[in-house]
The first five atom37 places (N, CA, C, CB, O) and aatype in JSON, in Angstrom:
{
  "aatype": [16, 10, 17, 5, 11, 1, 16, 7, 0, 3, 0, 3, 10, 10, 0, 16, 0, 16, 10, 5, 13, 13, 7, 0, 4, 10, 19, 0, 19, 14, 10, 0, 10, 10, 15, 7, 3, 7, 10, 0, 19, 14, 10, 10, 10, 14, 19, 17, 10, 7, 12, 0, 17, 15, 19, 10, 19, 15, 15, 19, 0, 7, 9, 10, 10, 10, 10, 19, 10, 9, 1, 1, 7, 0, 19, 0, 7, 19, 15, 0, 10, 10, 13, 10, 19, 14, 14, 19, 15, 0, 0, 12, 0, 18, 10, 12, 13, 7, 6, 0, 10, 16, 7, 10, 5, 9, 0, 7, 12, 19, 19, 0, 0, 19, 7, 19, 0, 19, 0, 2, 1, 7],
  "atom_mask": [
    [1, 1, 1, 1, 1],
    [1, 1, 1, 1, 1],
    [1, 1, 1, 1, 1],
    [1, 1, 1, 1, 1],
    [1, 1, 1, 1, 1],
    [1, 1, 1, 1, 1],
    [1, 1, 1, 1, 1],
    [1, 1, 1, 0, 1],
    [1, 1, 1, 1, 1],
    [1, 1, 1, 1, 1],
    [1, 1, 1, 1, 1],
    [1, 1, 1, 1, 1],
    [1, 1, 1, 1, 1],
    [1, 1, 1, 1, 1],
    [1, 1, 1, 1, 1],
    [1, 1, 1, 1, 1],
    [1, 1, 1, 1, 1],
    [1, 1, 1, 1, 1],
    [1, 1, 1, 1, 1],
    [1, 1, 1, 1, 1],
    [1, 1, 1, 1, 1],
    [1, 1, 1, 1, 1],
    [1, 1, 1, 0, 1],
    [1, 1, 1, 1, 1],
    [1, 1, 1, 1, 1],
    [1, 1, 1, 1, 1],
    [1, 1, 1, 1, 1],
    [1, 1, 1, 1, 1],
    [1, 1, 1, 1, 1],
    [1, 1, 1, 1, 1],
    [1, 1, 1, 1, 1],
    [1, 1, 1, 1, 1],
    [1, 1, 1, 1, 1],
    [1, 1, 1, 1, 1],
    [1, 1, 1, 1, 1],
    [1, 1, 1, 0, 1],
    [1, 1, 1, 1, 1],
    [1, 1, 1, 0, 1],
    [1, 1, 1, 1, 1],
    [1, 1, 1, 1, 1],
    [1, 1, 1, 1, 1],
    [1, 1, 1, 1, 1],
    [1, 1, 1, 1, 1],
    [1, 1, 1, 1, 1],
    [1, 1, 1, 1, 1],
    [1, 1, 1, 1, 1],
    [1, 1, 1, 1, 1],
    [1, 1, 1, 1, 1],
    [1, 1, 1, 1, 1],
    [1, 1, 1, 0, 1],
    [1, 1, 1, 1, 1],
    [1, 1, 1, 1, 1],
    [1, 1, 1, 1, 1],
    [1, 1, 1, 1, 1],
    [1, 1, 1, 1, 1],
    [1, 1, 1, 1, 1],
    [1, 1, 1, 1, 1],
    [1, 1, 1, 1, 1],
    [1, 1, 1, 1, 1],
    [1, 1, 1, 1, 1],
    [1, 1, 1, 1, 1],
    [1, 1, 1, 0, 1],
    [1, 1, 1, 1, 1],
    [1, 1, 1, 1, 1],
    [1, 1, 1, 1, 1],
    [1, 1, 1, 1, 1],
    [1, 1, 1, 1, 1],
    [1, 1, 1, 1, 1],
    [1, 1, 1, 1, 1],
    [1, 1, 1, 1, 1],
    [1, 1, 1, 1, 1],
    [1, 1, 1, 1, 1],
    [1, 1, 1, 0, 1],
    [1, 1, 1, 1, 1],
    [1, 1, 1, 1, 1],
    [1, 1, 1, 1, 1],
    [1, 1, 1, 0, 1],
    [1, 1, 1, 1, 1],
    [1, 1, 1, 1, 1],
    [1, 1, 1, 1, 1],
    [1, 1, 1, 1, 1],
    [1, 1, 1, 1, 1],
    [1, 1, 1, 1, 1],
    [1, 1, 1, 1, 1],
    [1, 1, 1, 1, 1],
    [1, 1, 1, 1, 1],
    [1, 1, 1, 1, 1],
    [1, 1, 1, 1, 1],
    [1, 1, 1, 1, 1],
    [1, 1, 1, 1, 1],
    [1, 1, 1, 1, 1],
    [1, 1, 1, 1, 1],
    [1, 1, 1, 1, 1],
    [1, 1, 1, 1, 1],
    [1, 1, 1, 1, 1],
    [1, 1, 1, 1, 1],
    [1, 1, 1, 1, 1],
    [1, 1, 1, 0, 1],
    [1, 1, 1, 1, 1],
    [1, 1, 1, 1, 1],
    [1, 1, 1, 1, 1],
    [1, 1, 1, 1, 1],
    [1, 1, 1, 0, 1],
    [1, 1, 1, 1, 1],
    [1, 1, 1, 1, 1],
    [1, 1, 1, 1, 1],
    [1, 1, 1, 1, 1],
    [1, 1, 1, 0, 1],
    [1, 1, 1, 1, 1],
    [1, 1, 1, 1, 1],
    [1, 1, 1, 1, 1],
    [1, 1, 1, 1, 1],
    [1, 1, 1, 1, 1],
    [1, 1, 1, 1, 1],
    [1, 1, 1, 0, 1],
    [1, 1, 1, 1, 1],
    [1, 1, 1, 1, 1],
    [1, 1, 1, 1, 1],
    [1, 1, 1, 1, 1],
    [1, 1, 1, 1, 1],
    [1, 1, 1, 1, 1],
    [1, 1, 1, 0, 1]
  ],
  "atom_positions": [
    [[-3.37, -9.74, -8.25], [-4.58, -10.06, -7.52], [-5.32, -11.2, -8.2], [-5.47, -8.83, -7.4], [-5.98, -12.0, -7.54]],
    [[-5.23, -11.28, -9.5], [-5.9, -12.38, -10.22], [-5.27, -13.68, -9.85], [-5.85, -12.17, -11.74], [-5.96, -14.67, -9.61]],
    [[-3.89, -13.71, -9.8], [-3.22, -14.92, -9.43], [-3.59, -15.25, -7.96], [-1.68, -14.77, -9.61], [-3.8, -16.42, -7.65]],
    [[-3.67, -14.28, -7.09], [-4.02, -14.54, -5.66], [-5.41, -15.16, -5.56], [-3.96, -13.22, -4.82], [-5.63, -16.1, -4.8]],
    [[-6.31, -14.64, -6.3], [-7.69, -15.1, -6.29], [-7.81, -16.61, -6.73], [-8.54, -14.19, -7.22], [-8.59, -17.39, -6.18]],
    [[-7.02, -16.95, -7.75], [-7.08, -18.29, -8.28], [-6.31, -19.3, -7.48], [-6.59, -18.28, -9.65], [-6.76, -20.43, -7.26]],
    [[-5.16, -18.89, -7.05], [-4.24, -19.91, -6.4], [-4.22, -19.79, -4.87], [-2.78, -19.75, -6.95], [-3.93, -20.78, -4.2]],
    [[-4.52, -18.65, -4.32], [-4.33, -18.51, -2.9], [-5.59, -18.35, -2.1], [0.0, 0.0, 0.0], [-5.57, -17.89, -0.96]],
    [[-6.69, -18.72, -2.71], [-8.01, -18.51, -2.01], [-8.1, -19.22, -0.66], [-9.17, -19.0, -2.89], [-8.69, -18.71, 0.29]],
    [[-7.49, -20.38, -0.61], [-7.55, -21.13, 0.66], [-6.29, -20.99, 1.51], [-7.8, -22.59, 0.37], [-6.2, -21.57, 2.59]],
    [[-5.34, -20.25, 1.04], [-4.0, -20.13, 1.74], [-4.14, -19.23, 2.96], [-2.88, -19.55, 0.76], [-4.96, -18.31, 3.0]],
    [[-3.34, -19.51, 3.94], [-3.3, -18.72, 5.12], [-2.84, -17.3, 4.76], [-2.39, -19.37, 6.17], [-1.81, -17.1, 4.11]],
    [[-3.65, -16.33, 5.2], [-3.3, -14.94, 4.89], [-1.99, -14.48, 5.41], [-4.31, -14.06, 5.39], [-1.29, -13.75, 4.72]],
    [[-1.63, -14.87, 6.61], [-0.35, -14.44, 7.17], [0.79, -15.07, 6.43], [-0.25, -14.77, 8.66], [1.8, -14.41, 6.18]],
    [[0.68, -16.35, 6.07], [1.73, -17.04, 5.29], [1.9, -16.35, 3.95], [1.37, -18.55, 5.09], [3.03, -16.1, 3.51]],
    [[0.8, -16.03, 3.29], [0.79, -15.45, 1.98], [1.47, -14.07, 2.05], [-0.67, -15.34, 1.43], [2.31, -13.74, 1.22]],
    [[1.11, -13.27, 3.05], [1.7, -11.89, 3.24], [3.2, -12.04, 3.54], [0.97, -11.08, 4.45], [4.0, -11.24, 3.05]],
    [[3.6, -13.03, 4.31], [4.99, -13.23, 4.64], [5.77, -13.55, 3.4], [5.16, -14.34, 5.67], [6.88, -13.03, 3.23]],
    [[5.27, -14.37, 2.53], [5.9, -14.72, 1.27], [6.02, -13.47, 0.35], [5.08, -15.84, 0.57], [7.02, -13.29, -0.35]],
    [[5.01, -12.63, 0.36], [5.08, -11.38, -0.43], [6.19, -10.47, 0.11], [3.71, -10.62, -0.39], [6.98, -9.93, -0.66]],
    [[6.24, -10.33, 1.38], [7.25, -9.41, 1.97], [8.68, -9.97, 1.81], [6.96, -9.18, 3.49], [9.63, -9.21, 1.66]],
    [[8.8, -11.31, 1.84], [10.11, -11.92, 1.63], [10.53, -11.67, 0.22], [10.09, -13.43, 1.93], [11.68, -11.31, -0.04]],
    [[9.6, -11.85, -0.73], [9.92, -11.54, -2.14], [10.39, -10.12, -2.34], [0.0, 0.0, 0.0], [11.35, -9.86, -3.08]],
    [[9.71, -9.2, -1.67], [10.08, -7.77, -1.77], [11.46, -7.53, -1.18], [9.02, -6.87, -1.04], [12.24, -6.74, -1.71]],
    [[11.78, -8.23, -0.07], [13.15, -8.05, 0.55], [14.24, -8.56, -0.38], [13.24, -8.82, 1.93], [15.36, -8.04, -0.4]],
    [[13.89, -9.58, -1.16], [14.95, -10.1, -2.08], [15.36, -9.04, -3.1], [14.44, -11.38, -2.84], [16.48, -9.08, -3.62]],
    [[14.46, -8.08, -3.4], [14.79, -7.0, -4.28], [15.29, -5.78, -3.5], [13.58, -6.63, -5.11], [16.32, -5.2, -3.86]],
    [[14.6, -5.38, -2.43], [14.91, -4.13, -1.73], [16.27, -4.2, -0.95], [13.75, -3.8, -0.75], [17.03, -3.23, -0.97]],
    [[16.54, -5.22, -0.33], [17.81, -5.25, 0.48], [19.06, -5.1, -0.4], [17.92, -6.58, 1.3], [19.9, -4.26, -0.1]],
    [[19.21, -5.89, -1.49], [20.35, -5.62, -2.34], [20.39, -4.21, -2.85], [20.35, -6.55, -3.47], [21.46, -3.6, -2.86]],
    [[19.27, -3.68, -3.25], [19.26, -2.28, -3.75], [19.7, -1.25, -2.67], [17.85, -1.92, -4.26], [20.37, -0.26, -2.97]],
    [[19.29, -1.53, -1.43], [19.7, -0.64, -0.32], [21.17, -0.75, -0.07], [18.93, -0.98, 0.97], [21.84, 0.24, 0.2]],
    [[21.69, -1.98, -0.16], [23.13, -2.16, 0.03], [23.95, -1.49, -1.08], [23.46, -3.64, 0.09], [25.04, -0.98, -0.83]],
    [[23.43, -1.51, -2.29], [24.12, -0.91, -3.41], [24.01, 0.67, -3.42], [23.55, -1.49, -4.71], [24.74, 1.35, -4.14]],
    [[23.11, 1.17, -2.64], [22.96, 2.63, -2.61], [24.12, 3.34, -1.91], [21.65, 2.99, -1.92], [24.29, 4.54, -2.11]],
    [[24.89, 2.68, -1.15], [26.04, 3.27, -0.47], [25.79, 3.58, 0.93], [0.0, 0.0, 0.0], [26.76, 3.71, 1.68]],
    [[24.56, 3.71, 1.36], [24.27, 4.02, 2.76], [24.04, 2.72, 3.55], [23.02, 4.96, 2.87], [23.97, 2.76, 4.78]],
    [[23.92, 1.62, 2.9], [23.7, 0.34, 3.62], [22.36, 0.35, 4.31], [0.0, 0.0, 0.0], [21.41, 0.99, 3.84]],
    [[22.27, -0.33, 5.36], [20.98, -0.5, 6.05], [20.95, 0.23, 7.42], [20.69, -2.01, 6.26], [20.16, -0.07, 8.31]],
    [[21.89, 1.24, 7.52], [21.93, 1.94, 8.81], [20.67, 2.82, 8.99], [23.22, 2.82, 8.92], [20.2, 3.47, 8.06]],
    [[20.16, 2.8, 10.2], [18.97, 3.64, 10.52], [19.38, 4.43, 11.76], [17.6, 2.75, 10.78], [19.91, 3.88, 12.73]],
    [[19.12, 5.74, 11.69], [19.46, 6.58, 12.86], [18.63, 6.19, 14.11], [19.23, 8.09, 12.52], [17.46, 5.81, 14.0]],
    [[19.23, 6.28, 15.23], [18.54, 5.92, 16.51], [17.79, 7.08, 17.01], [19.53, 5.45, 17.58], [18.1, 7.59, 18.09]],
    [[16.79, 7.56, 16.28], [15.99, 8.71, 16.65], [14.48, 8.25, 16.75], [16.19, 9.89, 15.57], [13.99, 7.53, 15.87]],
    [[13.8, 8.64, 17.76], [12.41, 8.19, 17.99], [11.54, 8.51, 16.81], [11.83, 8.83, 19.25], [10.82, 7.61, 16.38]],
    [[11.54, 9.7, 16.24], [10.65, 9.94, 15.07], [10.94, 9.03, 13.9], [10.78, 11.37, 14.62], [10.02, 8.64, 13.19]],
    [[12.21, 8.69, 13.68], [12.55, 7.79, 12.61], [11.87, 6.37, 12.87], [14.12, 7.68, 12.5], [11.26, 5.78, 11.98]],
    [[12.02, 5.9, 14.07], [11.54, 4.6, 14.42], [9.98, 4.52, 14.46], [12.13, 4.2, 15.75], [9.37, 3.51, 14.11]],
    [[9.4, 5.67, 14.91], [7.92, 5.75, 14.85], [7.42, 5.73, 13.43], [7.42, 7.03, 15.54], [6.45, 5.05, 13.09]],
    [[8.11, 6.51, 12.61], [7.69, 6.49, 11.17], [7.88, 5.15, 10.51], [0.0, 0.0, 0.0], [7.05, 4.72, 9.72]],
    [[9.03, 4.46, 10.87], [9.24, 3.17, 10.29], [8.23, 2.16, 10.84], [10.64, 2.72, 10.55], [7.8, 1.28, 10.09]],
    [[7.85, 2.25, 12.11], [6.84, 1.34, 12.69], [5.5, 1.52, 11.97], [6.67, 1.61, 14.24], [4.82, 0.54, 11.66]],
    [[5.15, 2.76, 11.7], [3.94, 3.12, 10.99], [4.0, 2.46, 9.59], [3.79, 4.69, 10.89], [3.07, 1.78, 9.16]],
    [[5.08, 2.69, 8.92], [5.24, 2.25, 7.53], [5.15, 0.71, 7.45], [6.62, 2.74, 6.96], [4.48, 0.14, 6.58]],
    [[5.86, 0.07, 8.4], [5.87, -1.42, 8.35], [4.57, -1.99, 8.84], [7.03, -1.99, 9.18], [3.98, -2.82, 8.14]],
    [[4.08, -1.61, 10.0], [2.9, -2.23, 10.56], [1.58, -1.82, 9.95], [2.86, -1.95, 11.96], [0.71, -2.65, 9.7]],
    [[1.44, -0.57, 9.73], [0.13, -0.07, 9.26], [0.01, -0.11, 7.71], [-0.07, 1.39, 9.76], [-0.9, -0.68, 7.11]],
    [[1.01, 0.56, 7.15], [0.96, 0.72, 5.65], [1.25, -0.58, 4.96], [1.96, 1.78, 5.15], [0.64, -0.86, 3.93]],
    [[2.14, -1.38, 5.48], [2.52, -2.59, 4.8], [1.75, -3.82, 5.26], [3.95, -2.82, 4.99], [0.97, -4.4, 4.51]],
    [[1.99, -4.2, 6.47], [1.41, -5.46, 7.0], [-0.08, -5.37, 7.03], [1.92, -5.76, 8.41], [-0.74, -6.24, 6.48]],
    [[-0.66, -4.31, 7.67], [-2.16, -4.23, 7.7], [-2.73, -4.02, 6.33], [-2.63, -3.08, 8.62], [-3.78, -4.58, 6.01]],
    [[-2.04, -3.2, 5.49], [-2.52, -2.99, 4.16], [-2.61, -4.25, 3.29], [0.0, 0.0, 0.0], [-3.58, -4.5, 2.58]],
    [[-1.54, -5.02, 3.4], [-1.51, -6.29, 2.56], [-2.51, -7.27, 3.15], [-0.04, -6.96, 2.53], [-3.23, -7.94, 2.4]],
    [[-2.57, -7.38, 4.46], [-3.58, -8.31, 4.99], [-4.99, -7.89, 4.6], [-3.48, -8.41, 6.51], [-5.81, -8.73, 4.23]],
    [[-5.28, -6.59, 4.68], [-6.61, -6.12, 4.28], [-6.88, -6.4, 2.83], [-6.76, -4.63, 4.55], [-7.97, -6.82, 2.47]],
    [[-5.84, -6.16, 1.95], [-5.99, -6.48, 0.53], [-6.3, -7.92, 0.33], [-4.74, -6.12, -0.23], [-7.21, -8.26, -0.43]],
    [[-5.56, -8.83, 1.02], [-5.83, -10.25, 0.86], [-7.16, -10.7, 1.38], [-4.79, -11.02, 1.52], [-7.74, -11.64, 0.83]],
    [[-7.68, -10.08, 2.43], [-9.07, -10.35, 2.96], [-10.04, -9.89, 1.9], [-9.36, -9.6, 4.37], [-10.95, -10.65, 1.58]],
    [[-9.91, -8.71, 1.34], [-10.85, -8.21, 0.37], [-10.82, -9.07, -0.9], [-10.54, -6.74, 0.05], [-11.87, -9.35, -1.47]],
    [[-9.62, -9.5, -1.34], [-9.53, -10.4, -2.44], [-10.33, -11.74, -2.18], [-8.05, -10.69, -2.69], [-11.06, -12.26, -3.03]],
    [[-10.14, -12.21, -0.98], [-10.86, -13.48, -0.65], [-12.33, -13.33, -0.57], [-10.38, -14.02, 0.64], [-13.06, -14.28, -0.86]],
    [[-12.81, -12.16, -0.18], [-14.25, -11.92, 0.01], [-14.96, -11.39, -1.22], [-14.45, -10.97, 1.11], [-16.16, -11.63, -1.38]],
    [[-14.26, -10.68, -2.09], [-15.03, -9.99, -3.11], [-14.41, -10.13, -4.48], [0.0, 0.0, 0.0], [-13.5, -10.92, -4.74]],
    [[-14.96, -9.3, -5.34], [-14.54, -9.28, -6.8], [-13.14, -8.67, -6.88], [-15.58, -8.44, -7.71], [-12.83, -7.66, -6.25]],
    [[-12.32, -9.32, -7.68], [-10.98, -8.91, -7.89], [-10.86, -7.54, -8.49], [-10.3, -9.87, -8.72], [-9.99, -6.75, -8.12]],
    [[-11.8, -7.26, -9.49], [-11.76, -5.94, -10.15], [-12.0, -4.81, -9.19], [-12.77, -5.86, -11.26], [-11.37, -3.76, -9.26]],
    [[-12.94, -5.04, -8.28], [-13.3, -4.03, -7.3], [-12.14, -3.74, -6.28], [0.0, 0.0, 0.0], [-11.87, -2.61, -5.9]],
    [[-11.51, -4.82, -5.91], [-10.38, -4.7, -5.01], [-9.22, -4.0, -5.7], [-9.95, -6.07, -4.51], [-8.57, -3.16, -5.09]],
    [[-8.94, -4.35, -6.97], [-7.88, -3.74, -7.7], [-8.17, -2.27, -7.92], [-7.67, -4.44, -8.99], [-7.23, -1.48, -7.91]],
    [[-9.45, -1.86, -8.12], [-9.78, -0.48, -8.32], [-9.49, 0.32, -7.04], [-11.25, -0.35, -8.74], [-9.15, 1.5, -7.13]],
    [[-9.6, -0.26, -5.9], [-9.27, 0.45, -4.68], [-7.84, 0.96, -4.56], [-9.55, -0.42, -3.56], [-7.55, 1.95, -3.88]],
    [[-6.96, 0.23, -5.25], [-5.54, 0.67, -5.27], [-5.39, 2.03, -5.93], [-4.68, -0.36, -6.01], [-4.39, 2.71, -5.67]],
    [[-6.29, 2.43, -6.72], [-6.19, 3.79, -7.38], [-6.45, 4.92, -6.36], [-7.22, 3.92, -8.57], [-6.22, 6.09, -6.65]],
    [[-6.96, 4.53, -5.15], [-7.21, 5.54, -4.14], [-5.92, 5.81, -3.27], [-8.39, 5.09, -3.25], [-5.93, 6.73, -2.45]],
    [[-4.86, 5.02, -3.43], [-3.68, 5.2, -2.71], [-3.06, 6.54, -2.86], [-2.75, 4.21, -3.07], [-2.81, 7.22, -1.86]],
    [[-2.79, 6.98, -4.1], [-2.28, 8.4, -4.22], [-3.09, 9.52, -3.7], [-2.07, 8.7, -5.56], [-2.55, 10.41, -3.03]],
    [[-4.42, 9.52, -3.99], [-5.18, 10.6, -3.36], [-5.24, 10.58, -1.87], [-6.52, 10.6, -3.86], [-5.2, 11.63, -1.24]],
    [[-5.33, 9.39, -1.27], [-5.32, 9.29, 0.19], [-4.02, 9.75, 0.73], [-5.6, 7.88, 0.66], [-3.99, 10.44, 1.75]],
    [[-2.96, 9.39, 0.11], [-1.65, 9.78, 0.61], [-1.46, 11.28, 0.44], [-0.52, 8.99, -0.12], [-0.82, 11.9, 1.29]],
    [[-1.96, 11.87, -0.57], [-1.9, 13.33, -0.77], [-2.7, 14.01, 0.32], [-2.43, 13.75, -2.18], [-2.24, 14.97, 0.92]],
    [[-3.9, 13.51, 0.58], [-4.74, 14.07, 1.58], [-4.1, 13.98, 3.01], [-6.1, 13.36, 1.55], [-4.17, 14.91, 3.82]],
    [[-3.5, 12.83, 3.25], [-2.77, 12.66, 4.58], [-1.61, 13.67, 4.67], [-2.19, 11.16, 4.75], [-1.39, 14.27, 5.73]],
    [[-0.86, 13.85, 3.58], [0.24, 14.79, 3.62], [-0.29, 16.21, 3.8], [1.1, 14.68, 2.34], [0.36, 17.03, 4.44]],
    [[-1.42, 16.5, 3.28], [-1.99, 17.79, 3.5], [-2.37, 18.03, 4.94], [-3.15, 17.97, 2.64], [-2.03, 19.04, 5.55]],
    [[-3.12, 17.02, 5.46], [-3.51, 17.15, 6.91], [-2.38, 17.06, 7.94], [-4.5, 16.07, 7.24], [-2.36, 17.78, 8.94]],
    [[-1.44, 16.16, 7.66], [-0.37, 15.94, 8.62], [0.87, 16.84, 8.5], [0.06, 14.55, 8.51], [1.55, 17.14, 9.48]],
    [[1.14, 17.26, 7.26], [2.39, 18.01, 7.06], [2.12, 19.37, 6.46], [3.36, 17.23, 6.16], [3.06, 20.14, 6.28]],
    [[0.9, 19.71, 6.14], [0.63, 21.03, 5.58], [1.02, 21.15, 4.09], [0.0, 0.0, 0.0], [1.21, 22.26, 3.57]],
    [[1.14, 20.0, 3.42], [1.49, 20.03, 2.01], [0.43, 20.72, 1.25], [1.72, 18.65, 1.45], [-0.75, 20.56, 1.57]],
    [[0.77, 21.48, 0.27], [-0.23, 22.24, -0.54], [-0.85, 21.29, -1.59], [0.46, 23.51, -1.27], [-0.19, 20.4, -2.14]],
    [[-2.1, 21.5, -1.83], [-2.77, 20.76, -2.87], [-3.22, 21.74, -3.97], [-3.97, 19.95, -2.28], [-3.89, 22.72, -3.65]],
    [[-2.91, 21.5, -5.2], [-3.36, 22.35, -6.28], [-4.71, 21.95, -6.78], [-2.4, 22.33, -7.4], [-5.17, 20.85, -6.49]],
    [[-5.35, 22.8, -7.52], [-6.65, 22.51, -8.07], [-6.56, 21.26, -8.96], [0.0, 0.0, 0.0], [-7.45, 20.41, -8.91]],
    [[-5.54, 21.13, -9.75], [-5.34, 19.94, -10.61], [-5.23, 18.7, -9.78], [-4.08, 20.09, -11.48], [-5.81, 17.67, -10.14]],
    [[-4.53, 18.74, -8.7], [-4.42, 17.61, -7.84], [-5.75, 17.21, -7.25], [-3.45, 17.89, -6.77], [-6.11, 16.04, -7.26]],
    [[-6.48, 18.17, -6.73], [-7.84, 17.89, -6.16], [-8.71, 17.34, -7.27], [-8.49, 19.2, -5.54], [-9.45, 16.4, -6.99]],
    [[-8.69, 17.82, -8.47], [-9.43, 17.32, -9.62], [-9.07, 15.86, -9.87], [-9.15, 18.17, -10.87], [-9.94, 15.02, -10.12]],
    [[-7.79, 15.57, -9.81], [-7.33, 14.16, -10.03], [-7.87, 13.28, -8.94], [0.0, 0.0, 0.0], [-8.22, 12.13, -9.21]],
    [[-7.94, 13.79, -7.68], [-8.55, 12.96, -6.58], [-9.98, 12.66, -6.87], [-8.45, 13.67, -5.22], [-10.44, 11.53, -6.7]],
    [[-10.69, 13.67, -7.31], [-12.1, 13.49, -7.65], [-12.29, 12.42, -8.78], [-12.72, 14.86, -8.1], [-13.13, 11.52, -8.69]],
    [[-11.47, 12.55, -9.81], [-11.52, 11.63, -10.97], [-11.18, 10.2, -10.44], [-10.49, 12.1, -12.14], [-11.85, 9.24, -10.84]],
    [[-10.23, 10.04, -9.62], [-9.87, 8.76, -9.09], [-11.0, 8.17, -8.24], [-8.62, 8.87, -8.28], [-11.33, 6.99, -8.36]],
    [[-11.59, 9.03, -7.38], [-12.68, 8.57, -6.54], [-13.92, 8.15, -7.33], [-13.05, 9.65, -5.57], [-14.55, 7.14, -7.02]],
    [[-14.26, 8.95, -8.37], [-15.34, 8.61, -9.23], [-15.1, 7.36, -10.01], [-15.61, 9.72, -10.14], [-16.0, 6.54, -10.19]],
    [[-13.82, 7.2, -10.49], [-13.48, 5.99, -11.18], [-13.66, 4.72, -10.35], [0.0, 0.0, 0.0], [-14.19, 3.71, -10.81]],
    [[-13.19, 4.82, -9.09], [-13.26, 3.67, -8.21], [-14.77, 3.37, -7.89], [-12.43, 3.94, -6.89], [-15.18, 2.21, -7.82]],
    [[-15.55, 4.43, -7.69], [-16.93, 4.22, -7.44], [-17.66, 3.51, -8.61], [-17.56, 5.54, -7.14], [-18.47, 2.6, -8.44]],
    [[-17.31, 4.0, -9.8], [-17.9, 3.34, -11.0], [-17.47, 1.92, -11.12], [-17.53, 4.09, -12.28], [-18.28, 1.06, -11.45]],
    [[-16.18, 1.62, -10.86], [-15.68, 0.26, -10.97], [-16.31, -0.66, -9.96], [-14.2, 0.24, -10.82], [-16.49, -1.85, -10.21]],
    [[-16.63, -0.12, -8.85], [-17.2, -0.99, -7.78], [-18.74, -1.06, -7.81], [-16.76, -0.48, -6.41], [-19.35, -1.77, -7.01]],
    [[-19.35, -0.35, -8.72], [-20.84, -0.45, -8.83], [-21.23, -1.73, -9.55], [-21.43, 0.78, -9.61], [-22.31, -2.28, -9.31]],
    [[-20.42, -2.19, -10.38], [-20.81, -3.37, -10.97], [-20.73, -3.52, -12.37], [0.0, 0.0, 0.0], [-21.08, -4.58, -12.9]]
  ]
}
């Protein structure tokens, strides 16, 4: 994010995100091919809906939002928001899939949220 703030402040957000995803593909595709299963994806609607959610919302929208926030605000505050990813993911798993949350996990969520709030106060 520091590099992005210094070098990409005027860059097109879509082009920047495309370059980031291309770089990730250079690592992910060879690893997928080495795993033995290749790149085969079952032709099942739930699989494709899940993949569409992962690609469009979690990845593309997430990266574009991150780049917009970097462009508009303090890098430290934006970086601190990344610490909310695990708690939000755990909360979504609880709500969507009935995953159990332990007291320790909930305490960790609170600590992460307080830490992000403190980091963004200034």
